[in-house]
All heavy atoms as TSV, in Angstrom:
chain	resi	resn	atom	element	x	y	z
A	1	MET	N	N	50.791	-78.426	-6.316
A	1	MET	CA	C	50.136	-77.145	-6.120
A	1	MET	C	C	48.687	-77.296	-6.554
A	1	MET	O	O	48.396	-77.910	-7.568
A	1	MET	CB	C	50.842	-76.063	-6.947
A	1	MET	CG	C	50.204	-74.725	-6.769
A	1	MET	SD	S	50.823	-73.374	-7.810
A	1	MET	CE	C	52.559	-73.463	-7.626
A	2	GLY	N	N	47.794	-76.729	-5.785
A	2	GLY	CA	C	46.371	-76.820	-6.089
A	2	GLY	C	C	45.837	-75.533	-6.671
A	2	GLY	O	O	46.397	-74.457	-6.492
A	3	VAL	N	N	44.756	-75.662	-7.366
A	3	VAL	CA	C	44.067	-74.505	-7.929
A	3	VAL	C	C	42.754	-74.349	-7.172
A	3	VAL	O	O	42.006	-75.303	-7.003
A	3	VAL	CB	C	43.796	-74.705	-9.439
A	3	VAL	CG1	C	42.986	-73.545	-9.994
A	3	VAL	CG2	C	45.099	-74.867	-10.186
A	4	LYS	N	N	42.498	-73.158	-6.695
A	4	LYS	CA	C	41.276	-72.856	-5.957
A	4	LYS	C	C	40.481	-71.806	-6.732
A	4	LYS	O	O	41.058	-70.897	-7.333
A	4	LYS	CB	C	41.582	-72.312	-4.557
A	4	LYS	CG	C	42.450	-73.219	-3.708
A	4	LYS	CD	C	41.690	-74.449	-3.323
A	4	LYS	CE	C	42.564	-75.329	-2.445
A	4	LYS	NZ	N	42.081	-76.668	-2.302
A	5	SER	N	N	39.185	-71.919	-6.681
A	5	SER	CA	C	38.312	-70.937	-7.297
A	5	SER	C	C	37.719	-70.078	-6.189
A	5	SER	O	O	37.196	-70.598	-5.208
A	5	SER	CB	C	37.196	-71.651	-8.062
A	5	SER	OG	O	36.283	-70.712	-8.579
A	6	VAL	N	N	37.807	-68.762	-6.352
A	6	VAL	CA	C	37.295	-67.843	-5.340
A	6	VAL	C	C	36.351	-66.857	-6.021
A	6	VAL	O	O	36.687	-66.280	-7.054
A	6	VAL	CB	C	38.448	-67.066	-4.656
A	6	VAL	CG1	C	37.913	-66.117	-3.604
A	6	VAL	CG2	C	39.466	-68.012	-4.068
A	7	ARG	N	N	35.189	-66.673	-5.419
A	7	ARG	CA	C	34.233	-65.696	-5.950
A	7	ARG	C	C	34.323	-64.416	-5.120
A	7	ARG	O	O	34.357	-64.460	-3.897
A	7	ARG	CB	C	32.816	-66.265	-5.877
A	7	ARG	CG	C	32.599	-67.423	-6.808
A	7	ARG	CD	C	31.126	-67.843	-6.784
A	7	ARG	NE	N	30.911	-68.955	-7.666
A	7	ARG	CZ	C	30.847	-70.226	-7.277
A	7	ARG	NH1	N	30.976	-70.533	-6.003
A	7	ARG	NH2	N	30.654	-71.177	-8.155
A	8	PHE	N	N	34.344	-63.286	-5.812
A	8	PHE	CA	C	34.404	-61.988	-5.151
A	8	PHE	C	C	33.181	-61.176	-5.530
A	8	PHE	O	O	32.761	-61.184	-6.684
A	8	PHE	CB	C	35.653	-61.206	-5.586
A	8	PHE	CG	C	36.942	-61.824	-5.151
A	8	PHE	CD1	C	37.737	-62.509	-6.056
A	8	PHE	CD2	C	37.375	-61.713	-3.841
A	8	PHE	CE1	C	38.932	-63.070	-5.658
A	8	PHE	CE2	C	38.569	-62.279	-3.433
A	8	PHE	CZ	C	39.353	-62.960	-4.353
A	9	ASN	N	N	32.628	-60.444	-4.541
A	9	ASN	CA	C	31.568	-59.492	-4.882
A	9	ASN	C	C	32.241	-58.208	-5.377
A	9	ASN	O	O	33.470	-58.114	-5.413
A	9	ASN	CB	C	30.620	-59.256	-3.694
A	9	ASN	CG	C	31.298	-58.606	-2.506
A	9	ASN	OD1	O	32.232	-57.811	-2.659
A	9	ASN	ND2	N	30.851	-58.925	-1.310
A	10	SER	N	N	31.465	-57.219	-5.756
A	10	SER	CA	C	32.048	-56.017	-6.368
A	10	SER	C	C	32.948	-55.252	-5.395
A	10	SER	O	O	33.998	-54.727	-5.799
A	10	SER	CB	C	30.959	-55.101	-6.920
A	10	SER	OG	O	30.101	-54.662	-5.883
A	11	ASP	N	N	32.583	-55.202	-4.118
A	11	ASP	CA	C	33.431	-54.511	-3.142
A	11	ASP	C	C	34.762	-55.250	-2.961
A	11	ASP	O	O	35.819	-54.617	-2.846
A	11	ASP	CB	C	32.720	-54.388	-1.794
A	11	ASP	CG	C	31.571	-53.386	-1.833
A	11	ASP	OD1	O	31.587	-52.487	-2.697
A	11	ASP	OD2	O	30.677	-53.493	-0.984
A	12	GLU	N	N	34.705	-56.558	-2.931
A	12	GLU	CA	C	35.927	-57.355	-2.792
A	12	GLU	C	C	36.808	-57.207	-4.029
A	12	GLU	O	O	38.036	-57.143	-3.918
A	12	GLU	CB	C	35.570	-58.821	-2.544
A	12	GLU	CG	C	34.900	-59.044	-1.198
A	12	GLU	CD	C	34.178	-60.369	-1.081
A	12	GLU	OE1	O	33.863	-60.996	-2.115
A	12	GLU	OE2	O	33.910	-60.771	0.076
A	13	GLU	N	N	36.188	-57.114	-5.208
A	13	GLU	CA	C	36.945	-56.884	-6.449
A	13	GLU	C	C	37.673	-55.542	-6.390
A	13	GLU	O	O	38.832	-55.440	-6.789
A	13	GLU	CB	C	36.010	-56.906	-7.664
A	13	GLU	CG	C	35.550	-58.272	-8.074
A	13	GLU	CD	C	36.579	-59.054	-8.875
A	13	GLU	OE1	O	37.648	-58.510	-9.222
A	13	GLU	OE2	O	36.304	-60.228	-9.141
A	14	LYS	N	N	36.988	-54.514	-5.874
A	14	LYS	CA	C	37.613	-53.189	-5.752
A	14	LYS	C	C	38.786	-53.237	-4.782
A	14	LYS	O	O	39.855	-52.677	-5.043
A	14	LYS	CB	C	36.592	-52.152	-5.283
A	14	LYS	CG	C	35.564	-51.790	-6.324
A	14	LYS	CD	C	34.533	-50.826	-5.750
A	14	LYS	CE	C	33.385	-50.622	-6.701
A	14	LYS	NZ	N	32.314	-49.796	-6.121
A	15	ALA	N	N	38.591	-53.925	-3.658
A	15	ALA	CA	C	39.663	-54.035	-2.673
A	15	ALA	C	C	40.855	-54.794	-3.266
A	15	ALA	O	O	42.007	-54.395	-3.088
A	15	ALA	CB	C	39.157	-54.742	-1.412
A	16	LEU	N	N	40.572	-55.858	-3.983
A	16	LEU	CA	C	41.629	-56.644	-4.607
A	16	LEU	C	C	42.386	-55.819	-5.642
A	16	LEU	O	O	43.619	-55.850	-5.693
A	16	LEU	CB	C	41.045	-57.910	-5.244
A	16	LEU	CG	C	42.035	-58.904	-5.818
A	16	LEU	CD1	C	43.022	-59.384	-4.753
A	16	LEU	CD2	C	41.289	-60.084	-6.418
A	17	ALA	N	N	41.663	-55.059	-6.429
A	17	ALA	CA	C	42.312	-54.189	-7.423
A	17	ALA	C	C	43.197	-53.147	-6.744
A	17	ALA	O	O	44.314	-52.873	-7.198
A	17	ALA	CB	C	41.254	-53.509	-8.292
A	18	ALA	N	N	42.720	-52.588	-5.643
A	18	ALA	CA	C	43.512	-51.597	-4.910
A	18	ALA	C	C	44.786	-52.233	-4.352
A	18	ALA	O	O	45.869	-51.640	-4.411
A	18	ALA	CB	C	42.685	-50.984	-3.784
A	19	LEU	N	N	44.658	-53.442	-3.831
A	19	LEU	CA	C	45.825	-54.120	-3.256
A	19	LEU	C	C	46.821	-54.544	-4.322
A	19	LEU	O	O	48.040	-54.437	-4.119
A	19	LEU	CB	C	45.386	-55.325	-2.424
A	19	LEU	CG	C	44.634	-54.988	-1.148
A	19	LEU	CD1	C	44.044	-56.249	-0.527
A	19	LEU	CD2	C	45.553	-54.290	-0.158
A	20	THR	N	N	46.333	-55.040	-5.453
A	20	THR	CA	C	47.260	-55.434	-6.512
A	20	THR	C	C	48.033	-54.219	-7.013
A	20	THR	O	O	49.225	-54.320	-7.301
A	20	THR	CB	C	46.539	-56.130	-7.685
A	20	THR	OG1	O	45.539	-55.276	-8.211
A	20	THR	CG2	C	45.942	-57.459	-7.263
A	21	GLY	N	N	47.366	-53.087	-7.073
A	21	GLY	CA	C	48.052	-51.862	-7.488
A	21	GLY	C	C	49.022	-51.360	-6.437
A	21	GLY	O	O	50.153	-50.972	-6.746
A	22	ALA	N	N	48.605	-51.374	-5.196
A	22	ALA	CA	C	49.448	-50.852	-4.111
A	22	ALA	C	C	50.707	-51.698	-3.900
A	22	ALA	O	O	51.777	-51.162	-3.612
A	22	ALA	CB	C	48.643	-50.779	-2.814
A	23	PHE	N	N	50.571	-53.014	-4.042
A	23	PHE	CA	C	51.708	-53.905	-3.798
A	23	PHE	C	C	52.425	-54.322	-5.080
A	23	PHE	O	O	53.403	-55.060	-5.026
A	23	PHE	CB	C	51.252	-55.159	-3.041
A	23	PHE	CG	C	50.900	-54.889	-1.609
A	23	PHE	CD1	C	49.576	-54.844	-1.204
A	23	PHE	CD2	C	51.888	-54.672	-0.660
A	23	PHE	CE1	C	49.241	-54.589	0.121
A	23	PHE	CE2	C	51.567	-54.422	0.655
A	23	PHE	CZ	C	50.246	-54.376	1.053
A	24	HIS	N	N	51.913	-53.858	-6.221
A	24	HIS	CA	C	52.497	-54.228	-7.520
A	24	HIS	C	C	52.626	-55.743	-7.638
A	24	HIS	O	O	53.683	-56.276	-7.994
A	24	HIS	CB	C	53.856	-53.541	-7.736
A	24	HIS	CG	C	53.803	-52.069	-7.558
A	24	HIS	ND1	N	53.198	-51.229	-8.469
A	24	HIS	CD2	C	54.241	-51.267	-6.558
A	24	HIS	CE1	C	53.283	-49.997	-8.047
A	24	HIS	NE2	N	53.904	-49.978	-6.888
A	25	MET	N	N	51.537	-56.425	-7.307
A	25	MET	CA	C	51.495	-57.883	-7.344
A	25	MET	C	C	50.278	-58.313	-8.152
A	25	MET	O	O	49.324	-57.551	-8.290
A	25	MET	CB	C	51.381	-58.455	-5.927
A	25	MET	CG	C	52.526	-58.094	-5.000
A	25	MET	SD	S	52.181	-58.561	-3.281
A	25	MET	CE	C	52.497	-60.309	-3.370
A	26	ASP	N	N	50.310	-59.551	-8.629
A	26	ASP	CA	C	49.123	-60.078	-9.280
A	26	ASP	C	C	48.140	-60.569	-8.224
A	26	ASP	O	O	48.448	-60.597	-7.029
A	26	ASP	CB	C	49.472	-61.187	-10.274
A	26	ASP	CG	C	50.144	-62.398	-9.634
A	26	ASP	OD1	O	50.209	-62.483	-8.391
A	26	ASP	OD2	O	50.598	-63.266	-10.387
A	27	THR	N	N	46.953	-60.942	-8.661
A	27	THR	CA	C	45.902	-61.375	-7.750
A	27	THR	C	C	46.362	-62.529	-6.864
A	27	THR	O	O	46.156	-62.519	-5.648
A	27	THR	CB	C	44.652	-61.786	-8.548
A	27	THR	OG1	O	44.186	-60.641	-9.264
A	27	THR	CG2	C	43.552	-62.280	-7.646
A	28	SER	N	N	46.994	-63.508	-7.467
A	28	SER	CA	C	47.459	-64.674	-6.714
A	28	SER	C	C	48.446	-64.260	-5.624
A	28	SER	O	O	48.375	-64.738	-4.487
A	28	SER	CB	C	48.110	-65.675	-7.670
A	28	SER	OG	O	48.574	-66.800	-6.980
A	29	GLY	N	N	49.355	-63.361	-5.955
A	29	GLY	CA	C	50.347	-62.902	-4.981
A	29	GLY	C	C	49.709	-62.180	-3.806
A	29	GLY	O	O	50.109	-62.371	-2.655
A	30	VAL	N	N	48.711	-61.354	-4.089
A	30	VAL	CA	C	48.020	-60.619	-3.016
A	30	VAL	C	C	47.286	-61.594	-2.092
A	30	VAL	O	O	47.351	-61.477	-0.867
A	30	VAL	CB	C	47.047	-59.573	-3.603
A	30	VAL	CG1	C	46.131	-59.014	-2.533
A	30	VAL	CG2	C	47.818	-58.453	-4.277
A	31	ILE	N	N	46.606	-62.570	-2.684
A	31	ILE	CA	C	45.872	-63.539	-1.868
A	31	ILE	C	C	46.839	-64.360	-1.023
A	31	ILE	O	O	46.592	-64.598	0.170
A	31	ILE	CB	C	44.985	-64.433	-2.760
A	31	ILE	CG1	C	43.862	-63.586	-3.372
A	31	ILE	CG2	C	44.422	-65.601	-1.978
A	31	ILE	CD1	C	43.060	-64.295	-4.444
A	32	LYS	N	N	47.960	-64.781	-1.600
A	32	LYS	CA	C	48.947	-65.553	-0.843
A	32	LYS	C	C	49.547	-64.719	0.284
A	32	LYS	O	O	49.740	-65.208	1.399
A	32	LYS	CB	C	50.056	-66.057	-1.768
A	32	LYS	CG	C	49.597	-67.159	-2.690
A	32	LYS	CD	C	50.708	-67.550	-3.648
A	32	LYS	CE	C	50.247	-68.583	-4.637
A	32	LYS	NZ	N	51.304	-68.943	-5.599
A	33	LYS	N	N	49.838	-63.452	-0.004
A	33	LYS	CA	C	50.390	-62.566	1.029
A	33	LYS	C	C	49.392	-62.413	2.182
A	33	LYS	O	O	49.763	-62.510	3.350
A	33	LYS	CB	C	50.714	-61.198	0.429
A	33	LYS	CG	C	51.304	-60.196	1.402
A	33	LYS	CD	C	51.678	-58.914	0.680
A	33	LYS	CE	C	52.262	-57.874	1.609
A	33	LYS	NZ	N	53.515	-58.262	2.227
A	34	ALA	N	N	48.137	-62.208	1.861
A	34	ALA	CA	C	47.100	-62.067	2.888
A	34	ALA	C	C	46.971	-63.354	3.691
A	34	ALA	O	O	46.834	-63.318	4.920
A	34	ALA	CB	C	45.771	-61.698	2.250
A	35	LEU	N	N	47.032	-64.488	3.020
A	35	LEU	CA	C	46.944	-65.780	3.686
A	35	LEU	C	C	48.055	-65.937	4.710
A	35	LEU	O	O	47.810	-66.297	5.864
A	35	LEU	CB	C	47.028	-66.907	2.653
A	35	LEU	CG	C	47.139	-68.309	3.205
A	35	LEU	CD1	C	45.765	-68.791	3.646
A	35	LEU	CD2	C	47.724	-69.233	2.164
A	36	TRP	N	N	49.299	-65.643	4.313
A	36	TRP	CA	C	50.429	-65.815	5.227
A	36	TRP	C	C	50.389	-64.810	6.372
A	36	TRP	O	O	50.776	-65.120	7.497
A	36	TRP	CB	C	51.755	-65.752	4.480
A	36	TRP	CG	C	52.011	-67.022	3.741
A	36	TRP	CD1	C	52.047	-67.195	2.394
A	36	TRP	CD2	C	52.231	-68.318	4.314
A	36	TRP	NE1	N	52.271	-68.515	2.103
A	36	TRP	CE2	C	52.388	-69.232	3.258
A	36	TRP	CE3	C	52.292	-68.798	5.616
A	36	TRP	CZ2	C	52.621	-70.585	3.467
A	36	TRP	CZ3	C	52.523	-70.153	5.816
A	36	TRP	CH2	C	52.685	-71.023	4.758
A	37	GLU	N	N	49.920	-63.594	6.096
A	37	GLU	CA	C	49.829	-62.606	7.173
A	37	GLU	C	C	48.776	-63.014	8.195
A	37	GLU	O	O	48.980	-62.869	9.405
A	37	GLU	CB	C	49.582	-61.215	6.601
A	37	GLU	CG	C	50.824	-60.690	5.886
A	37	GLU	CD	C	50.728	-59.238	5.466
A	37	GLU	OE1	O	49.806	-58.529	5.909
A	37	GLU	OE2	O	51.600	-58.819	4.675
A	38	LEU	N	N	47.657	-63.552	7.740
A	38	LEU	CA	C	46.636	-64.042	8.673
A	38	LEU	C	C	47.146	-65.244	9.455
A	38	LEU	O	O	46.910	-65.366	10.662
A	38	LEU	CB	C	45.359	-64.411	7.921
A	38	LEU	CG	C	44.519	-63.241	7.435
A	38	LEU	CD1	C	43.404	-63.730	6.508
A	38	LEU	CD2	C	43.936	-62.470	8.608
A	39	TYR	N	N	47.861	-66.135	8.786
A	39	TYR	CA	C	48.437	-67.306	9.454
A	39	TYR	C	C	49.440	-66.860	10.520
A	39	TYR	O	O	49.461	-67.391	11.635
A	39	TYR	CB	C	49.104	-68.216	8.430
A	39	TYR	CG	C	49.705	-69.457	9.030
A	39	TYR	CD1	C	48.888	-70.491	9.475
A	39	TYR	CD2	C	51.073	-69.597	9.152
A	39	TYR	CE1	C	49.425	-71.637	10.030
A	39	TYR	CE2	C	51.627	-70.738	9.703
A	39	TYR	CZ	C	50.802	-71.761	10.142
A	39	TYR	OH	O	51.338	-72.890	10.690
A	40	GLU	N	N	50.255	-65.862	10.197
A	40	GLU	CA	C	51.219	-65.339	11.161
A	40	GLU	C	C	50.505	-64.762	12.383
A	40	GLU	O	O	50.949	-64.963	13.516
A	40	GLU	CB	C	52.092	-64.264	10.502
A	40	GLU	CG	C	53.155	-63.711	11.407
A	40	GLU	CD	C	54.011	-62.639	10.741
A	40	GLU	OE1	O	53.802	-62.332	9.556
A	40	GLU	OE2	O	54.902	-62.120	11.435
A	41	GLU	N	N	49.401	-64.068	12.171
A	41	GLU	CA	C	48.635	-63.527	13.295
A	41	GLU	C	C	48.133	-64.631	14.215
A	41	GLU	O	O	48.186	-64.504	15.445
A	41	GLU	CB	C	47.444	-62.708	12.787
A	41	GLU	CG	C	47.824	-61.345	12.261
A	41	GLU	CD	C	46.603	-60.535	11.854
A	41	GLU	OE1	O	45.535	-60.685	12.483
A	41	GLU	OE2	O	46.726	-59.751	10.904
A	42	VAL	N	N	47.655	-65.728	13.637
A	42	VAL	CA	C	47.172	-66.858	14.430
A	42	VAL	C	C	48.318	-67.464	15.240
A	42	VAL	O	O	48.161	-67.777	16.427
A	42	VAL	CB	C	46.518	-67.923	13.518
A	42	VAL	CG1	C	46.254	-69.218	14.261
A	42	VAL	CG2	C	45.226	-67.378	12.922
A	43	GLN	N	N	49.472	-67.624	14.613
A	43	GLN	CA	C	50.630	-68.184	15.313
A	43	GLN	C	C	51.096	-67.247	16.435
A	43	GLN	O	O	51.426	-67.702	17.535
A	43	GLN	CB	C	51.777	-68.445	14.324
A	43	GLN	CG	C	51.459	-69.510	13.299
A	43	GLN	CD	C	51.134	-70.845	13.928
A	43	GLN	OE1	O	51.861	-71.336	14.777
A	43	GLN	NE2	N	50.022	-71.424	13.527
A	44	ASP	N	N	51.143	-65.943	16.152
A	44	ASP	CA	C	51.535	-64.971	17.178
A	44	ASP	C	C	50.576	-65.024	18.362
A	44	ASP	O	O	51.004	-64.977	19.523
A	44	ASP	CB	C	51.552	-63.548	16.606
A	44	ASP	CG	C	52.702	-63.296	15.656
A	44	ASP	OD1	O	53.631	-64.130	15.594
A	44	ASP	OD2	O	52.668	-62.262	14.952
A	45	LYS	N	N	49.292	-65.114	18.065
A	45	LYS	CA	C	48.287	-65.167	19.132
A	45	LYS	C	C	48.507	-66.397	20.015
A	45	LYS	O	O	48.406	-66.316	21.238
A	45	LYS	CB	C	46.884	-65.188	18.538
A	45	LYS	CG	C	45.791	-65.162	19.565
A	45	LYS	CD	C	44.411	-65.132	18.919
A	45	LYS	CE	C	43.352	-65.151	20.007
A	45	LYS	NZ	N	42.000	-65.234	19.468
A	46	ALA	N	N	48.837	-67.525	19.405
A	46	ALA	CA	C	49.078	-68.751	20.171
A	46	ALA	C	C	50.293	-68.595	21.084
A	46	ALA	O	O	50.269	-69.019	22.248
A	46	ALA	CB	C	49.277	-69.936	19.231
A	47	VAL	N	N	51.344	-67.966	20.589
A	47	VAL	CA	C	52.547	-67.748	21.407
A	47	VAL	C	C	52.230	-66.805	22.565
A	47	VAL	O	O	52.643	-67.039	23.703
A	47	VAL	CB	C	53.705	-67.196	20.538
A	47	VAL	CG1	C	54.858	-66.716	21.399
A	47	VAL	CG2	C	54.170	-68.259	19.551
A	48	ILE	N	N	51.496	-65.748	22.286
A	48	ILE	CA	C	51.128	-64.785	23.336
A	48	ILE	C	C	50.262	-65.448	24.403
A	48	ILE	O	O	50.487	-65.266	25.603
A	48	ILE	CB	C	50.421	-63.560	22.722
A	48	ILE	CG1	C	51.417	-62.745	21.903
A	48	ILE	CG2	C	49.761	-62.708	23.794
A	48	ILE	CD1	C	50.773	-61.711	20.999
A	49	GLU	N	N	49.290	-66.246	23.964
A	49	GLU	CA	C	48.423	-66.924	24.930
A	49	GLU	C	C	49.213	-67.898	25.795
A	49	GLU	O	O	48.972	-67.995	27.006
A	49	GLU	CB	C	47.283	-67.641	24.207
A	49	GLU	CG	C	46.247	-66.675	23.658
A	49	GLU	CD	C	45.185	-67.345	22.812
A	49	GLU	OE1	O	45.296	-68.558	22.513
A	49	GLU	OE2	O	44.232	-66.639	22.426
A	50	ALA	N	N	50.180	-68.601	25.206
A	50	ALA	CA	C	51.020	-69.527	25.981
A	50	ALA	C	C	51.852	-68.743	26.999
A	50	ALA	O	O	51.979	-69.156	28.160
A	50	ALA	CB	C	51.917	-70.336	25.060
A	51	PHE	N	N	52.415	-67.616	26.576
A	51	PHE	CA	C	53.189	-66.791	27.497
A	51	PHE	C	C	52.316	-66.299	28.645
A	51	PHE	O	O	52.726	-66.329	29.813
A	51	PHE	CB	C	53.815	-65.596	26.778
A	51	PHE	CG	C	54.460	-64.618	27.723
A	51	PHE	CD1	C	55.717	-64.870	28.248
A	51	PHE	CD2	C	53.801	-63.469	28.123
A	51	PHE	CE1	C	56.303	-63.987	29.138
A	51	PHE	CE2	C	54.369	-62.578	29.015
A	51	PHE	CZ	C	55.632	-62.838	29.522
A	52	GLU	N	N	51.111	-65.845	28.317
A	52	GLU	CA	C	50.217	-65.330	29.352
A	52	GLU	C	C	49.841	-66.414	30.356
A	52	GLU	O	O	49.693	-66.127	31.547
A	52	GLU	CB	C	48.981	-64.698	28.723
A	52	GLU	CG	C	49.296	-63.376	28.030
A	52	GLU	CD	C	48.124	-62.788	27.264
A	52	GLU	OE1	O	47.147	-63.524	26.970
A	52	GLU	OE2	O	48.192	-61.585	26.952
A	53	LEU	N	N	49.698	-67.647	29.914
A	53	LEU	CA	C	49.439	-68.753	30.845
A	53	LEU	C	C	50.620	-68.953	31.798
A	53	LEU	O	O	50.436	-69.114	33.004
A	53	LEU	CB	C	49.167	-70.051	30.075
A	53	LEU	CG	C	47.809	-70.170	29.423
A	53	LEU	CD1	C	47.742	-71.446	28.575
A	53	LEU	CD2	C	46.699	-70.180	30.464
A	54	HIS	N	N	51.831	-68.922	31.236
A	54	HIS	CA	C	53.031	-69.064	32.072
A	54	HIS	C	C	53.176	-67.873	33.025
A	54	HIS	O	O	53.542	-68.039	34.184
A	54	HIS	CB	C	54.283	-69.205	31.207
A	54	HIS	CG	C	54.386	-70.507	30.497
A	54	HIS	ND1	N	54.686	-71.689	31.126
A	54	HIS	CD2	C	54.219	-70.825	29.198
A	54	HIS	CE1	C	54.700	-72.669	30.260
A	54	HIS	NE2	N	54.411	-72.166	29.056
A	55	GLU	N	N	52.863	-66.696	32.521
A	55	GLU	CA	C	52.950	-65.493	33.347
A	55	GLU	C	C	51.942	-65.565	34.490
A	55	GLU	O	O	52.266	-65.255	35.638
A	55	GLU	CB	C	52.694	-64.259	32.474
A	55	GLU	CG	C	52.877	-62.945	33.203
A	55	GLU	CD	C	52.644	-61.762	32.294
A	55	GLU	OE1	O	51.707	-61.800	31.457
A	55	GLU	OE2	O	53.389	-60.779	32.433
A	56	GLY	N	N	50.729	-66.003	34.175
A	56	GLY	CA	C	49.689	-66.127	35.198
A	56	GLY	C	C	50.040	-67.154	36.260
A	56	GLY	O	O	49.632	-67.037	37.416
A	57	ALA	N	N	50.812	-68.161	35.880
A	57	ALA	CA	C	51.225	-69.201	36.824
A	57	ALA	C	C	52.503	-68.810	37.581
A	57	ALA	O	O	53.019	-69.592	38.378
A	57	ALA	CB	C	51.453	-70.513	36.076
A	58	GLY	N	N	53.008	-67.607	37.313
A	58	GLY	CA	C	54.217	-67.138	37.995
A	58	GLY	C	C	55.495	-67.783	37.488
A	58	GLY	O	O	56.495	-67.829	38.192
A	59	GLU	N	N	55.471	-68.263	36.258
A	59	GLU	CA	C	56.619	-68.973	35.698
A	59	GLU	C	C	57.504	-68.091	34.828
A	59	GLU	O	O	58.376	-68.601	34.123
A	59	GLU	CB	C	56.130	-70.168	34.874
A	59	GLU	CG	C	55.338	-71.177	35.675
A	59	GLU	CD	C	54.676	-72.229	34.802
A	59	GLU	OE1	O	54.720	-72.112	33.563
A	59	GLU	OE2	O	54.091	-73.168	35.374
A	60	THR	N	N	57.296	-66.789	34.872
A	60	THR	CA	C	58.113	-65.889	34.069
A	60	THR	C	C	58.849	-64.915	34.980
A	60	THR	O	O	58.440	-64.673	36.112
A	60	THR	CB	C	57.252	-65.083	33.074
A	60	THR	OG1	O	56.285	-64.325	33.802
A	60	THR	CG2	C	56.560	-65.993	32.079
A	61	SER	N	N	59.916	-64.382	34.464
A	61	SER	CA	C	60.654	-63.353	35.204
A	61	SER	C	C	61.314	-62.422	34.198
A	61	SER	O	O	61.464	-62.762	33.028
A	61	SER	CB	C	61.710	-63.985	36.113
A	61	SER	OG	O	62.676	-64.666	35.345
A	62	PHE	N	N	61.683	-61.280	34.675
A	62	PHE	CA	C	62.329	-60.295	33.831
A	62	PHE	C	C	63.656	-59.906	34.461
A	62	PHE	O	O	63.819	-59.937	35.676
A	62	PHE	CB	C	61.436	-59.058	33.662
A	62	PHE	CG	C	60.175	-59.367	32.910
A	62	PHE	CD1	C	59.015	-59.714	33.581
A	62	PHE	CD2	C	60.166	-59.352	31.531
A	62	PHE	CE1	C	57.853	-60.019	32.888
A	62	PHE	CE2	C	59.018	-59.665	30.826
A	62	PHE	CZ	C	57.855	-59.997	31.505
A	63	ALA	N	N	64.599	-59.550	33.603
A	63	ALA	CA	C	65.929	-59.152	34.061
A	63	ALA	C	C	66.295	-57.826	33.416
A	63	ALA	O	O	65.866	-57.540	32.292
A	63	ALA	CB	C	66.951	-60.224	33.682
A	64	PRO	N	N	67.102	-57.031	34.103
A	64	PRO	CA	C	67.565	-55.779	33.497
A	64	PRO	C	C	68.396	-56.078	32.250
A	64	PRO	O	O	69.078	-57.100	32.170
A	64	PRO	CB	C	68.424	-55.137	34.579
A	64	PRO	CG	C	68.068	-55.843	35.849
A	64	PRO	CD	C	67.585	-57.191	35.466
A	65	ILE	N	N	68.344	-55.190	31.291
A	65	ILE	CA	C	69.086	-55.383	30.047
A	65	ILE	C	C	70.572	-55.545	30.304
A	65	ILE	O	O	71.250	-56.307	29.614
A	65	ILE	CB	C	68.784	-54.248	29.034
A	65	ILE	CG1	C	69.383	-54.543	27.657
A	65	ILE	CG2	C	69.327	-52.921	29.551
A	65	ILE	CD1	C	68.711	-55.664	26.931
A	66	ASP	N	N	71.089	-54.841	31.304
A	66	ASP	CA	C	72.519	-54.952	31.613
A	66	ASP	C	C	72.891	-56.382	31.988
A	66	ASP	O	O	73.967	-56.863	31.634
A	66	ASP	CB	C	72.907	-53.993	32.745
A	66	ASP	CG	C	72.786	-52.535	32.326
A	66	ASP	OD1	O	72.907	-52.254	31.105
A	66	ASP	OD2	O	72.570	-51.685	33.206
A	67	ASP	N	N	72.014	-57.078	32.712
A	67	ASP	CA	C	72.283	-58.478	33.062
A	67	ASP	C	C	72.340	-59.351	31.819
A	67	ASP	O	O	73.126	-60.293	31.737
A	67	ASP	CB	C	71.213	-59.016	34.011
A	67	ASP	CG	C	71.269	-58.377	35.392
A	67	ASP	OD1	O	72.220	-57.611	35.668
A	67	ASP	OD2	O	70.349	-58.639	36.189
A	68	LEU	N	N	71.519	-59.048	30.853
A	68	LEU	CA	C	71.504	-59.838	29.618
A	68	LEU	C	C	72.727	-59.548	28.763
A	68	LEU	O	O	73.265	-60.447	28.122
A	68	LEU	CB	C	70.242	-59.562	28.835
A	68	LEU	CG	C	68.924	-59.953	29.511
A	68	LEU	CD1	C	67.736	-59.442	28.707
A	68	LEU	CD2	C	68.844	-61.459	29.677
A	69	LEU	N	N	73.162	-58.284	28.748
A	69	LEU	CA	C	74.295	-57.909	27.905
A	69	LEU	C	C	75.635	-58.273	28.520
A	69	LEU	O	O	76.615	-58.469	27.808
A	69	LEU	CB	C	74.264	-56.395	27.621
A	69	LEU	CG	C	73.065	-55.929	26.798
A	69	LEU	CD1	C	73.086	-54.408	26.681
A	69	LEU	CD2	C	73.046	-56.579	25.430
A	70	ASP	N	N	75.692	-58.375	29.841
A	70	ASP	CA	C	76.945	-58.675	30.541
A	70	ASP	C	C	77.110	-60.160	30.819
A	70	ASP	O	O	77.659	-60.541	31.834
A	70	ASP	CB	C	77.021	-57.885	31.857
A	70	ASP	CG	C	77.126	-56.383	31.620
A	70	ASP	OD1	O	77.618	-55.980	30.552
A	70	ASP	OD2	O	76.712	-55.627	32.510
A	71	GLN	N	N	76.657	-61.001	29.910
A	71	GLN	CA	C	76.781	-62.451	30.078
A	71	GLN	C	C	78.242	-62.851	29.910
A	71	GLN	O	O	78.954	-62.316	29.065
A	71	GLN	CB	C	75.932	-63.182	29.037
A	71	GLN	CG	C	74.446	-62.969	29.188
A	71	GLN	CD	C	73.901	-63.710	30.404
A	71	GLN	OE1	O	74.317	-64.807	30.707
A	71	GLN	NE2	N	72.954	-63.083	31.069
A	72	PRO	N	N	78.721	-63.805	30.709
A	72	PRO	CA	C	80.096	-64.297	30.539
A	72	PRO	C	C	80.275	-64.870	29.135
A	72	PRO	O	O	79.401	-65.535	28.593
A	72	PRO	CB	C	80.220	-65.413	31.587
A	72	PRO	CG	C	79.076	-65.219	32.528
A	72	PRO	CD	C	78.022	-64.468	31.793
A	73	GLY	N	N	81.423	-64.593	28.561
A	73	GLY	CA	C	81.740	-65.098	27.234
A	73	GLY	C	C	81.190	-64.261	26.101
A	73	GLY	O	O	81.337	-64.625	24.945
A	74	SER	N	N	80.573	-63.131	26.414
A	74	SER	CA	C	80.049	-62.318	25.307
A	74	SER	C	C	80.900	-61.100	25.078
A	74	SER	O	O	81.791	-60.782	25.751
A	74	SER	CB	C	78.610	-61.887	25.555
A	74	SER	OG	O	78.440	-61.320	26.827
């Protein structure tokens, strides 16, 4: 595990204090939570962009929910 030093200006300190209070977490926990949420957004964006490429190429299709629910063996 690594230790990182982060400098905050006064507005960032206020935001951090508000988040630590709202989430009942320490500073490290809030920063880690924000890190993972931003990482998740990047991953979601990549999946969406890949889907849109397939959709644009006509490689996607949609089926009625009944077709999905009435699968043999279910």
